[in-house]
C-alpha positions in Angstrom: -72.6 -122.7 -47.6 -69.5 -120.5 -48.5 -68.3 -117.7 -46.2 -67.5 -114.2 -47.3 -63.7 -113.4 -46.1 -63.6 -110.3 -43.9 -61.4 -107.2 -44.5 -59.0 -106.9 -41.7 -59.7 -103.8 -39.4 -57.9 -100.3 -40.5 -58.0 -97.8 -38.0 -59.5 -94.9 -39.9 -56.7 -92.5 -39.1 -53.9 -94.6 -39.6 -53.4 -94.0 -43.4 -53.1 -89.9 -43.0 -51.2 -90.4 -40.4 -48.9 -92.0 -42.3 -48.7 -89.5 -44.7 -48.3 -86.8 -42.8 -45.1 -88.4 -41.0 -44.3 -89.4 -44.6 -44.3 -85.8 -45.6 -42.9 -84.8 -42.5 -39.8 -86.6 -43.0 -39.9 -85.4 -47.1 -39.9 -81.8 -45.6 -37.2 -83.2 -43.0 -35.0 -84.1 -45.8 -35.4 -81.0 -48.1 -34.8 -78.7 -44.9 -31.6 -80.8 -44.4 -30.6 -80.9 -48.2 -31.4 -77.2 -48.2 -29.3 -76.4 -45.2 -26.6 -78.0 -46.0 -26.4 -76.9 -49.5 -26.8 -73.3 -48.3 -23.8 -74.1 -45.8 -21.3 -75.4 -48.6 -21.9 -72.3 -50.5 -21.1 -70.3 -47.4 -17.7 -69.1 -46.9 -16.2 -68.3 -43.7 -14.1 -66.1 -41.7 -12.4 -69.6 -40.6 -12.0 -71.0 -44.0 -14.9 -73.3 -44.6 -15.5 -73.8 -48.2 -12.5 -71.9 -49.2 -9.2 -72.7 -50.9 -5.6 -71.1 -49.7 -4.5 -68.3 -51.9 -2.7 -69.3 -55.1 -0.1 -66.5 -54.6 1.1 -67.7 -51.0 0.5 -71.6 -51.2 0.2 -72.9 -47.9 -1.7 -76.3 -46.4 -5.9 -76.3 -46.5 -7.3 -76.2 -43.4 -8.7 -79.5 -42.0 -12.3 -79.3 -40.2 -12.4 -83.5 -38.9 -13.7 -83.4 -35.5 -17.3 -82.1 -36.8 -19.8 -84.0 -38.3 -21.7 -83.1 -41.6 -25.0 -81.4 -40.0 -23.0 -79.8 -37.1 -20.7 -78.2 -39.4 -23.5 -77.2 -41.5 -25.6 -76.0 -38.6 -22.4 -73.5 -37.2 -21.7 -72.3 -40.8 -25.4 -70.9 -40.8 -26.0 -70.0 -37.1 -22.6 -67.9 -37.3 -23.2 -66.5 -40.7 -26.6 -65.2 -40.9 -28.3 -65.7 -37.4 -25.5 -63.9 -34.8 -25.4 -60.3 -35.4 -28.4 -58.1 -34.5 -29.7 -54.8 -35.9 -28.1 -52.8 -33.1 -27.2 -49.6 -34.5 -23.4 -48.7 -34.7 -23.6 -44.9 -35.5 -24.4 -43.0 -32.0 -21.3 -41.0 -31.8 -19.7 -40.6 -28.3 -18.3 -37.3 -27.0 -14.7 -37.1 -26.4 -13.4 -35.8 -23.0 -10.0 -35.6 -23.6 -7.6 -33.4 -25.6 -6.0 -34.4 -28.7 -2.9 -35.2 -29.4 -0.2 -35.1 -32.2 0.2 -38.4 -34.3 4.0 -39.9 -34.4 5.9 -38.5 -37.6 5.9 -41.9 -39.2 2.0 -40.9 -39.8 2.8 -39.3 -42.5 3.2 -42.1 -44.2 0.0 -42.4 -45.0 -0.2 -39.7 -47.5 2.5 -41.0 -49.4 1.0 -45.0 -49.7 -2.1 -43.0 -51.2 -0.6 -40.6 -53.0 -0.9 -43.1 -56.4 -4.5 -42.2 -56.3 -4.7 -38.5 -55.2 -5.4 -37.5 -59.2 -7.0 -40.5 -60.4 -9.2 -41.5 -57.5 -9.8 -45.0 -56.9 -13.1 -46.3 -59.4 -15.2 -49.3 -58.3 -13.8 -50.5 -61.7 -10.3 -50.7 -60.3 -11.4 -52.2 -57.2 -12.8 -55.0 -59.0 -9.5 -55.6 -61.1 -7.3 -55.8 -57.9 -9.8 -58.2 -56.4 -7.7 -60.9 -58.3 -5.3 -60.5 -55.8 -7.2 -60.1 -52.5 -8.0 -62.9 -50.0 -11.2 -60.4 -48.7 -13.0 -57.3 -49.4 -14.3 -55.3 -46.4 -16.9 -52.9 -46.8 -18.1 -50.4 -43.7 -21.7 -48.7 -44.1 -23.0 -46.9 -41.5 -21.0 -48.4 -38.8 -21.6 -51.8 -39.6 -19.2 -54.3 -40.9 -19.5 -56.5 -44.1 -16.6 -59.3 -45.9 -16.9 -60.9 -48.8 -14.5 -63.9 -48.5 -12.6 -65.2 -51.6 -9.3 -67.1 -50.5 -8.4 -68.9 -47.1 -6.0 -67.3 -44.9 -3.5 -69.3 -42.9 -3.8 -69.8 -39.3 -6.2 -67.3 -37.6 -5.1 -64.4 -39.6 -8.4 -63.6 -41.1 -10.1 -63.6 -37.8 -7.9 -61.1 -36.1 -8.0 -58.6 -38.6 -11.7 -58.6 -39.1 -11.3 -58.2 -35.2 -9.3 -55.2 -35.1 -11.8 -53.7 -37.8 -14.3 -54.6 -35.4 -12.6 -52.8 -32.3 -11.9 -49.8 -34.4 -15.7 -49.1 -35.4 -15.8 -49.9 -31.6 -13.6 -47.2 -30.4 -15.0 -44.4 -32.2 -18.8 -45.1 -33.2 -20.1 -43.2 -36.0 -17.0 -41.9 -37.2 -15.7 -44.2 -39.3 -16.5 -43.7 -42.9 -18.2 -46.3 -45.2 -15.4 -47.4 -47.4 -14.7 -50.5 -49.9 -11.2 -52.2 -49.7 -9.6 -55.1 -51.1 -6.9 -57.1 -48.6 -4.8 -59.7 -49.0 -3.6 -61.6 -45.5 -0.5 -62.9 -46.8 3.2 -61.9 -46.5 4.7 -60.5 -49.7 3.6 -57.6 -51.5 1.8 -58.2 -55.2 1.1 -55.2 -56.8 4.5 -53.9 -58.5 5.0 -50.5 -59.4 5.5 -50.3 -63.1 5.2 -47.2 -65.6 3.2 -49.5 -67.5 0.8 -50.7 -64.9 -2.2 -48.9 -63.8 -1.7 -48.7 -59.6 -3.9 -51.1 -57.5 -4.8 -50.3 -54.1 -4.8 -53.4 -52.0 -4.2 -53.7 -48.2 -2.1 -55.8 -46.6 0.6 -55.9 -43.4 3.5 -55.1 -45.6 4.8 -53.3 -48.8 8.3 -52.5 -50.4 9.5 -49.1 -52.3 8.7 -51.0 -55.5 5.1 -51.8 -54.4 1.8 -49.9 -54.1 0.6 -52.4 -51.8 -0.8 -50.4 -48.7 0.5 -51.3 -45.0 -1.8 -52.1 -42.8 -1.4 -53.0 -38.5 -1.2 -57.1 -38.4 -3.5 -59.6 -36.9 -1.1 -60.2 -34.0 -1.9 -56.8 -32.2 -4.8 -58.7 -31.4 -3.5 -61.5 -30.7 -1.6 -64.7 -32.6 -3.3 -68.1 -30.5 -1.5 -70.5 -32.9 2.2 -69.3 -31.2 0.5 -68.1 -27.7 1.4 -64.8 -28.7 -1.1 -62.1 -26.6 -2.5 -59.0 -27.4 0.3 -56.2 -28.0 -0.5 -54.1 -25.0 -0.3 -57.5 -22.9 2.7 -58.4 -24.5 4.9 -55.0 -24.7 4.6 -54.2 -20.6 5.5 -58.1 -20.4 8.5 -57.6 -22.8 9.8 -53.9 -20.9 9.2 -56.0 -17.7 11.5 -58.9 -18.5 14.4 -56.2 -20.2 14.4 -54.2 -17.0 15.1 -57.4 -14.9 18.9 -57.0 -15.7 20.8 -53.4 -16.6 22.2 -53.5 -20.0 25.7 -53.6 -19.0 24.7 -56.7 -17.1 23.2 -58.8 -20.1 25.3 -61.1 -22.2 27.8 -59.1 -24.3 26.1 -61.3 -27.6 23.4 -60.7 -30.3 20.8 -62.9 -29.7 18.3 -64.6 -32.6 15.6 -67.0 -32.0 13.0 -68.3 -34.6 12.2 -70.5 -37.9 15.1 -70.8 -40.5 12.9 -73.0 -42.5 10.4 -70.7 -44.3 12.5 -70.3 -47.7 14.6 -67.1 -46.4 18.2 -67.2 -47.6 19.0 -64.3 -45.1 17.8 -66.7 -41.7 19.7 -69.7 -43.5 23.0 -67.6 -43.6 22.3 -66.4 -40.0 22.9 -69.6 -38.9 26.2 -69.4 -40.3 27.1 -67.0 -37.5 26.2 -69.1 -34.0 29.3 -68.8 -32.6 29.9 -66.5 -29.6 33.9 -66.5 -29.7 34.2 -66.1 -33.2 30.9 -64.2 -34.4 29.3 -62.8 -30.9 26.0 -64.1 -32.1 23.9 -67.1 -30.2 21.5 -68.2 -33.1 18.8 -70.1 -31.9 16.5 -72.7 -33.9 13.1 -72.4 -32.8 11.0 -75.8 -33.0 7.9 -74.8 -32.9 6.3 -78.3 -32.8 8.4 -79.1 -29.6 6.7 -75.7 -28.1 3.4 -76.3 -28.9 3.6 -79.7 -27.2 5.7 -78.1 -24.3 3.3 -75.2 -23.7 5.3 -72.6 -25.2 7.6 -72.6 -22.2 10.7 -72.2 -23.9 9.3 -69.3 -25.9 8.2 -66.5 -23.8 9.0 -63.4 -25.8 9.5 -61.6 -22.2 12.7 -64.6 -21.3 14.2 -63.3 -24.3 15.9 -59.8 -23.5 18.7 -61.4 -21.5 21.2 -59.9 -24.7 22.8 -57.0 -25.3 21.8 -57.2 -28.8 18.9 -58.4 -30.8 18.9 -59.3 -34.2 16.1 -58.9 -36.6 16.1 -61.3 -39.9 13.1 -61.4 -42.3 11.9 -64.9 -43.3 9.9 -65.6 -45.9 8.8 -61.8 -46.2 8.6 -59.3 -43.4 8.1 -60.7 -40.1 5.5 -59.7 -37.3 9.0 -60.9 -35.1 10.5 -57.0 -35.3 8.1 -55.5 -33.1 9.2 -57.7 -30.6 12.2 -57.5 -31.0 12.7 -53.9 -30.8 10.1 -53.5 -27.7 13.1 -55.4 -25.5 15.4 -52.3 -25.3 18.6 -54.5 -26.4 20.6 -53.0 -29.2 18.7 -54.1 -32.8 20.7 -55.7 -35.3 18.7 -55.2 -38.4 20.0 -57.1 -41.3 18.5 -54.5 -43.9 15.4 -55.2 -44.8 13.4 -55.5 -48.3 10.1 -55.0 -46.3 7.9 -52.2 -44.2 5.4 -52.5 -42.2 3.5 -49.1 -41.4 5.5 -48.4 -38.4 8.9 -49.3 -39.0 9.7 -46.6 -41.7 9.7 -44.8 -38.6 13.1 -46.3 -37.4 16.1 -44.1 -38.4 19.5 -46.3 -38.2 22.4 -45.8 -35.7 20.0 -43.7 -33.6 17.3 -46.4 -33.3 19.2 -49.7 -34.9 22.6 -50.6 -35.9 22.1 -51.7 -39.7 23.7 -55.2 -40.8 24.8 -55.9 -44.0 22.9 -59.0 -45.4 26.0 -59.5 -48.0 28.0 -59.9 -44.9 26.3 -61.2 -41.8 28.4 -62.6 -39.7 31.2 -59.7 -39.9 28.5 -57.2 -39.8 27.2 -58.7 -36.4 30.6 -58.5 -34.7 31.4 -55.3 -35.8 28.3 -54.1 -34.2 28.7 -56.0 -31.3 32.4 -54.9 -30.4 31.5 -51.9 -31.1 28.6 -51.8 -28.7 30.5 -53.1 -25.9 33.2 -50.8 -26.1 30.4 -47.6 -26.2 28.4 -49.3 -24.0 26.6 -45.5 -23.3 25.7 -44.9 -26.6 24.8 -48.5 -27.2 22.1 -48.1 -24.6 20.9 -44.9 -25.6 19.8 -46.7 -28.8 18.5 -49.7 -26.9 16.6 -47.4 -24.9 15.2 -45.0 -27.8 13.8 -48.0 -29.8 12.0 -49.4 -26.6 10.4 -45.9 -25.9 9.3 -45.8 -29.5 7.6 -48.8 -29.4 6.0 -48.2 -26.1 4.3 -44.8 -27.7 3.4 -47.2 -30.4 0.6 -48.1 -28.3 -3.1 -49.7 -29.0 -4.3 -45.7 -28.9 -2.1 -45.0 -31.9 -3.1 -48.6 -33.3 -6.4 -47.5 -33.8 -5.2 -43.9 -34.7 -3.2 -45.0 -37.9 -6.0 -47.4 -39.1 -8.7 -44.6 -38.5 -6.9 -42.0 -40.4 -5.7 -44.4 -43.0 -9.5 -45.3 -43.4 -10.6 -41.9 -43.3 -7.7 -41.1 -46.1 -8.8 -43.9 -48.7 -12.3 -43.1 -48.6 -12.0 -40.0 -49.5 -10.4 -41.3 -52.8 -13.2 -43.7 -53.6 -15.3 -42.1 -56.7 -18.3 -44.1 -56.2 -20.4 -45.1 -52.7 -19.6 -48.2 -51.1 -22.7 -50.7 -51.2 -22.7 -54.0 -49.3 -21.7 -57.0 -52.1 -24.6 -59.1 -52.4 -21.9 -62.4 -51.9 -20.9 -60.9 -48.4 -22.1 -61.3 -44.8 -21.9 -59.1 -41.9 -19.2 -59.5 -39.2 -19.8 -58.6 -35.6 -18.2 -59.4 -32.3 -21.1 -62.5 -31.9 -20.5 -63.8 -35.4 -16.4 -63.8 -34.1 -17.1 -65.3 -31.0 -19.7 -67.6 -32.6 -16.6 -69.3 -35.2 -14.3 -68.9 -32.7 -12.3 -71.9 -30.8 -12.1 -72.0 -27.1 -8.6 -70.6 -27.6 -9.7 -67.9 -30.0 -12.5 -66.6 -27.7 -9.7 -65.8 -24.8 -8.1 -64.3 -27.2 -10.5 -62.0 -28.6 -11.9 -61.1 -25.3 -8.3 -60.1 -23.8 -8.1 -57.6 -26.8 -11.5 -56.1 -26.8 -11.5 -52.4 -26.5 -13.6 -49.9 -25.6 -15.0 -46.5 -27.3 -12.5 -43.7 -26.6 -12.7 -40.5 -24.8 -9.9 -39.0 -26.6 -10.3 -38.3 -30.8 -7.7 -39.7 -32.9 -4.7 -37.8 -32.6 -4.0 -35.1 -34.9 -2.6 -36.1 -38.6 0.5 -34.5 -40.2 0.2 -32.8 -43.3 1.5 -34.3 -46.6 5.2 -34.1 -46.5 6.1 -36.5 -49.4 9.2 -34.4 -49.6 10.4 -34.5 -46.1 9.7 -38.6 -46.4 11.8 -38.7 -49.5 14.9 -36.5 -47.8 14.4 -39.1 -45.1 14.9 -41.9 -47.2 17.7 -40.5 -48.9 19.2 -40.1 -45.8 18.9 -43.4 -44.5 19.9 -44.9 -47.5 23.4 -42.8 -47.3 23.9 -44.1 -43.8 23.5 -47.7 -44.9 25.1 -47.7 -48.3 28.2 -45.7 -46.7 28.8 -47.4 -43.4 26.8 -50.7 -44.1 27.9 -50.7 -40.4 28.9 -47.9 -38.0 31.3 -45.5 -36.7 
């Protein structure tokens, strides 16, 4: 008698459970794919998914210490879930009286004069986009950034931090604005009668460029070389400069920096390293070694022990200028090609001694000999420029940013709208992206709402500026040096 094969027992719920698990795995895979896809399309303030600017080449950043999932999670969290919805438009009443702005604030009108009649259209802004690293749009006190190219080191982070602190400084008072910004050194928009002026902001300009100078990132800190926020550094430098009187300092000119930045001026300066022949001590800065040694030899407050300090441009303009001027030594400025927003307020033989770029070593020698023979006059120059830099406190930095943005916003002939590809940036989003060291620098440079209004902007005075430019050129060209 045959037997009938019995079917194996099967749990009535096993098949549906398997399907549920499979479905969950598929959904998880799709979710992870979409998250990764969104992350790879999201450009960030620290350079994720960004290429270096093609007009200023530098090595692309590496993010080797994160897994792909961790990186995607960080990008999504910081870019889309860090900024809340609280209002930034509540004005806080001022309790202190308004002060006068420094005279160099007159340059704001001068820098914006090319658009005073034609104004700035949206089409013109889109034309200059090809030269920008990022676009800053402020609407109702909220900050949106559209990223196009990466910035070297942490320039973008600390520049955007400066904008955020400005909004915190003057809540509800910064107008809606749409501006293109390039975070690299050399100006790009040449003044040429055949070219339409294109408005772009950067850290420096020249008389032959339309680029609009803006306070540089290092006013809020430069973590890569351990330079703190401006208020901290200035006070530290000033205290270091007062450890010895001017006449007890070394009677030589001093320069310490990196000559390996494609700078003919700095290469020529290396030939002046002879205190007997030229009266100069020239030191090569090895930043790789400084990083390894914990920046023991690069503390700025320890570099004010000479009567004279030399400023030499690097690849272009250099942030080192403000730290040299803060020392209270006599600045020997090798006639620069580039100007930042405040250096145009300096005057030769009053705030510094001009050095001929075509005759560097003999010029330094002449300046040092004159100063050593005229110590009272030389000391007065050092004190005058240190006073100039002390007045350039963080209050004035924010005032300059405020007035520049207000005057620029008046020139826009369109209503700023948030770009569809932009991301909102806020204090929390920057903290989210910042590493441990950057976080400390951001916290140290955080501001509070001001109890004083922005300083009183001088009236437009382009004729006076033109006259001052001619006077400065006459002094430099007629004497090159001195006396």
